[in-house]
Each structure stands twice: as structure tokens, then as C-alpha cells.
C-alpha positions as CSV (number, residue, x, y, z in Angstrom):
1,M,-175.3,-30.2,-26.7
2,A,-172.2,-29.4,-24.7
3,L,-174.3,-28.4,-21.7
4,L,-176.3,-31.6,-21.7
5,G,-173.2,-33.6,-22.0
6,G,-171.5,-31.7,-19.2
7,G,-174.5,-32.3,-17.0
8,V,-174.7,-36.0,-17.7
9,I,-171.0,-36.6,-17.3
10,G,-170.9,-34.5,-14.1
11,G,-173.9,-36.4,-12.6
12,A,-172.4,-39.8,-13.5
13,A,-169.0,-38.9,-12.1
14,V,-170.3,-37.6,-8.7
15,A,-172.7,-40.5,-8.4
16,T,-169.9,-43.0,-9.1
17,L,-167.3,-41.4,-6.9
18,S,-169.6,-41.0,-3.9
19,R,-170.7,-44.7,-3.7
20,P,-174.3,-44.1,-2.7
21,E,-176.5,-46.7,-1.1
22,G,-180.0,-46.9,-2.4
23,I,-181.8,-45.3,-5.3
24,Q,-182.6,-42.0,-3.4
25,Q,-178.9,-41.3,-2.8
26,V,-178.0,-42.2,-6.4
27,L,-180.5,-39.7,-7.7
28,T,-179.5,-37.0,-5.2
29,T,-175.8,-37.3,-6.0
30,F,-176.5,-37.6,-9.7
31,A,-178.5,-34.3,-9.5
32,I,-175.8,-32.5,-7.6
33,G,-173.1,-33.7,-10.1
34,A,-175.4,-32.8,-13.0
35,I,-175.8,-29.2,-11.8
36,F,-172.1,-28.9,-11.2
37,G,-171.4,-30.4,-14.7
38,L,-173.8,-28.0,-16.3
39,V,-172.1,-25.0,-14.6
40,I,-168.7,-26.1,-15.8
41,A,-170.1,-26.8,-19.4
42,L,-171.9,-23.4,-19.4
43,F,-168.6,-21.7,-18.4
44,A,-166.7,-23.5,-21.1
45,V,-169.2,-22.5,-23.8
46,A,-169.1,-18.9,-22.6
47,E,-165.3,-18.8,-22.6
48,W,-165.3,-20.2,-26.2
49,A,-167.8,-17.7,-27.4
50,G,-165.9,-14.8,-25.8
51,S,-162.6,-15.9,-27.3
52,R,-163.7,-15.5,-30.9
53,L,-162.9,-12.7,-33.3
54,Y,-165.3,-9.8,-33.7
55,R,-165.3,-7.8,-36.9
56,L,-167.2,-4.6,-37.7
57,R,-167.1,-3.1,-41.2
58,R,-168.8,0.1,-42.2
59,R,-168.5,3.0,-44.6
60,V,-168.3,6.3,-42.7
61,P,-168.5,9.9,-44.1
62,L,-165.3,10.9,-42.4
63,P,-161.8,11.4,-43.7
64,P,-159.2,8.9,-42.5
65,E,-157.3,11.5,-40.5
66,S,-160.4,12.3,-38.4
67,I,-160.9,8.6,-37.6
68,S,-157.2,8.1,-36.7
69,T,-157.2,11.2,-34.4
70,H,-160.4,10.0,-32.7
71,A,-159.0,6.5,-32.3
72,A,-155.8,7.9,-30.7
73,R,-158.0,9.8,-28.2
74,W,-160.3,6.8,-27.6
75,F,-157.8,4.1,-27.3
76,G,-154.6,6.1,-26.6
77,G,-154.7,6.0,-22.8
78,P,-154.6,3.2,-20.2
79,P,-155.4,0.3,-20.3
80,W,-154.8,0.4,-24.1
81,T,-151.3,0.7,-25.6
82,L,-150.5,1.6,-29.2
83,A,-148.7,-1.4,-30.8
84,R,-148.4,-0.4,-34.4
85,Q,-149.3,2.6,-36.5
86,Q,-149.0,2.4,-40.3
87,S,-150.8,4.2,-43.0
88,G,-154.4,3.2,-42.7
89,E,-153.9,0.8,-39.8
90,L,-153.8,1.3,-36.1
91,V,-153.3,-1.6,-33.6
92,Y,-153.8,-1.3,-29.9
93,W,-153.6,-3.9,-27.2
94,R,-154.2,-4.3,-23.5
95,Q,-153.4,-6.9,-20.8
96,L,-156.4,-8.7,-19.3
97,G,-156.5,-10.0,-15.7
98,P,-158.2,-13.2,-14.5
99,N,-161.9,-13.8,-15.0
100,F,-163.8,-13.5,-11.7
101,F,-166.2,-16.3,-12.5
102,T,-163.4,-18.7,-13.5
103,A,-161.6,-17.9,-10.3
104,L,-164.8,-18.6,-8.3
105,V,-165.4,-22.0,-9.9
106,L,-161.8,-23.0,-9.4
107,L,-161.9,-21.9,-5.8
108,V,-165.0,-24.0,-5.3
109,I,-163.1,-27.0,-6.8
110,G,-160.0,-26.4,-4.6
111,V,-158.2,-23.5,-3.0
112,V,-154.9,-24.2,-4.7
113,P,-156.2,-24.2,-8.4
114,G,-158.2,-21.0,-7.7
115,L,-155.2,-19.2,-6.2
116,L,-152.9,-20.4,-9.0
117,Y,-155.4,-19.1,-11.5
118,L,-155.7,-15.7,-9.7
119,F,-151.9,-15.2,-9.6
120,F,-150.9,-16.4,-13.0
121,A,-153.9,-16.1,-15.4
122,R,-153.2,-13.2,-17.8
123,G,-154.1,-12.6,-21.4
124,T,-154.1,-9.9,-24.0
125,Q,-156.7,-8.3,-26.1
126,T,-155.9,-6.7,-29.5
127,I,-157.9,-4.2,-31.5
128,A,-156.9,-3.4,-35.1
129,I,-158.5,-0.5,-37.0
130,G,-158.2,-0.4,-40.7
131,I,-159.1,2.7,-42.6
132,V,-159.3,3.0,-46.4
133,P,-160.1,6.4,-48.0
134,T,-163.0,6.5,-50.4
135,A,-164.6,9.3,-52.5
136,T,-167.4,9.8,-49.9
137,G,-165.4,9.3,-46.7
138,S,-163.7,6.1,-45.5
139,D,-164.2,2.4,-45.3
140,L,-163.6,1.3,-41.7
141,E,-162.9,-2.2,-40.5
142,I,-162.4,-2.9,-36.8
143,L,-161.2,-6.3,-35.5
144,I,-161.0,-7.3,-31.9
145,Q,-159.6,-10.6,-30.5
146,P,-160.9,-11.9,-28.1
147,Q,-164.3,-10.2,-28.2
148,G,-165.0,-11.1,-24.6
149,H,-163.8,-8.9,-21.6
150,D,-165.9,-6.0,-22.8
151,G,-164.1,-5.9,-26.2
152,R,-167.1,-6.1,-28.4
153,R,-168.8,-3.3,-26.4
154,A,-165.6,-1.1,-26.7
155,V,-165.6,-1.5,-30.5
156,N,-169.3,-0.7,-30.8
157,R,-169.0,2.4,-28.4
158,F,-166.0,3.6,-30.5
159,F,-167.9,3.2,-33.8
160,N,-171.0,4.9,-32.3
161,S,-168.9,7.8,-31.1
162,L,-167.8,8.5,-34.7
163,H,-171.3,9.8,-35.4
164,D,-170.6,12.7,-33.1
165,L,-167.8,13.8,-35.4
166,V,-170.0,14.0,-38.5
């Protein structure tokens, strides 16, 4: 729905601002604006989906110490930094740079917005690993916010790497 709305609004805006003469020019400018609006709306939906929290919960047949040691090896180096380590909880974070696609769209709109975005757009990504010992191993919960910027893939790769320890 957001994509359709973005296309219609973009088409109407470009068609209105360009002051076309004749139906052919109206349709052409509307089509160009609709495509541009769809691209912007698609980008907005992708950014929203990538900014959500991703949670993975599993029971693993490993003691908590093995998981903590493996997490320290996996996330202990650059670009990740250990933010907090308590019993049963590890929190790592990393700084994110600007998104290339966003920069490209903003550069198409105007050089100044694109350059401002490239110089000042920064964010962080946080991963929290909770480990609860059980009789048969550990209950593991991994949270990452935002899940975009390869975060979801990093969590899944870490979890899959635990199978090598069994």
C-alpha cells in the first residue's frame, strides 16, 4: 500500500510541478514521478523493515561457558565492541556507516543532501546474547537491533557456528 501511495503521490507531484501542456506530457511526467515515488517508497519500506528487532531463541546442548567463550571469539574483535558482560548476558555493539542506496537517492535529489548524509549519517547496532543454563545444555536468546546492515545474517551465522562446538 505504501508503494502504491508513493507512486501516485510522486506522479501527481511531478506532473503538477512541471506544468505540462497536453495529455501526452501529463502522462509522461506522471509516469516519471510515479517511478521516482515508487523508488522512494520502496526505500522507506526497506529501511523500516531493516530497523526492526530480530530475536532468535533456541536450546543448545552446550554449557554456558562454551557459548560465552565462542561469543567472545566471534564478536570480540573489530567492528564489534563488548559493551556489557554480566552472568548469562553479553552485549556487543558496533557503529554503522551510511547506507549506500540512501546516499545514492539523496545525491540524485541534490548534491548537498547527499553529501550531508554521507558525512553525518551514523548509527549503532547492538547484539545481546542471553544464556540460561539448563539440565541438558543452555537456553540461548540472541537479540539484534536493528536487524538490517547484515545483523540478522551475523546472528544466524553465529548460531550455526555453535553446531561445530557440539
